C-alpha positions as CSV (number, residue, x, y, z in Angstrom):
1,M,-84.2,180.4,150.8
2,G,-80.7,179.3,149.8
3,A,-79.2,176.3,148.2
4,I,-78.4,173.4,150.6
5,T,-75.1,171.7,150.2
6,P,-75.4,168.1,151.2
7,K,-72.8,166.1,153.0
8,I,-71.9,163.1,150.8
9,L,-71.6,159.9,152.9
10,E,-71.0,157.5,150.0
11,T,-71.2,157.3,146.3
12,R,-71.6,154.1,144.3
13,G,-71.8,153.5,140.6
14,A,-75.5,152.8,139.9
15,V,-76.9,150.7,137.2
16,V,-79.1,153.0,135.1
17,K,-82.7,152.0,135.0
18,K,-84.7,151.9,131.8
19,S,-87.4,154.6,131.3
20,V,-90.5,154.3,129.2
21,I,-92.6,157.3,128.1
22,F,-96.1,156.2,127.1
23,I,-99.5,157.4,125.8
24,A,-102.7,155.5,126.5
25,E,-106.0,156.6,124.9
26,D,-109.6,156.1,126.1
27,V,-108.5,155.1,129.6
28,S,-111.1,154.5,132.3
29,T,-111.0,153.4,136.0
30,G,-109.9,149.8,136.4
31,D,-108.0,149.7,133.1
32,T,-104.5,148.3,133.0
33,I,-101.5,149.5,131.1
34,T,-98.8,146.8,130.6
35,L,-95.4,148.1,129.7
36,H,-93.7,145.1,128.0
37,D,-90.4,146.9,127.8
38,L,-90.0,146.6,131.6
39,S,-90.0,143.5,133.8
40,A,-90.7,145.6,136.9
41,I,-91.7,149.2,137.4
42,D,-89.9,151.1,140.3
43,G,-91.8,154.3,139.8
44,A,-94.4,155.8,137.5
45,A,-96.3,159.0,136.9
46,A,-99.4,159.4,134.7
47,L,-101.1,162.7,133.6
48,N,-104.5,163.5,132.1
49,R,-103.6,164.9,128.7
50,E,-106.6,167.2,128.7
51,D,-105.9,169.2,131.9
52,G,-102.5,168.0,133.1
53,S,-103.8,166.6,136.4
54,A,-102.2,163.5,138.0
55,V,-104.0,160.3,137.3
56,T,-104.5,157.9,140.3
57,Q,-102.7,154.6,139.7
58,T,-101.2,151.6,141.3
59,V,-98.3,149.5,140.1
60,A,-97.6,145.8,140.2
61,T,-94.7,144.2,138.3
62,N,-94.9,145.9,134.9
63,V,-98.6,146.8,135.0
64,I,-100.1,150.1,135.9
65,T,-103.8,150.0,137.0
66,I,-105.9,153.2,136.8
67,G,-107.7,154.1,140.0
68,G,-109.8,157.1,140.8
69,S,-112.9,158.0,138.8
70,Y,-112.0,158.3,135.1
71,S,-113.9,157.7,131.9
72,D,-112.3,157.7,128.4
73,I,-109.4,160.0,129.1
74,D,-106.1,160.1,127.3
75,V,-103.0,159.6,129.5
76,I,-99.4,160.4,129.1
77,G,-96.9,158.9,131.5
78,I,-93.4,157.8,132.3
79,A,-92.2,154.7,134.1
80,V,-88.8,153.7,135.3
81,G,-87.7,150.2,136.2
82,D,-85.9,147.1,135.2
83,S,-85.7,146.0,131.5
84,E,-86.8,142.6,130.2
């Protein structure tokens, strides 16, 4: 496979979003992680620190809710969004 060269239709100066890298310990299903440094999360990823697997989550405003079936895991993650 080769590199694809895109056709640029328009370029705009973008406002840089704030990113937050976080660690949460002893996380279980249904727990929430509130990122006070952000007023709204545009995207987030969370990983189980033990095995590196993705952690199921949902996001609303600046709160990440853990889904799936987890019990007392440590999570590392990153979220990008608007600052307070």
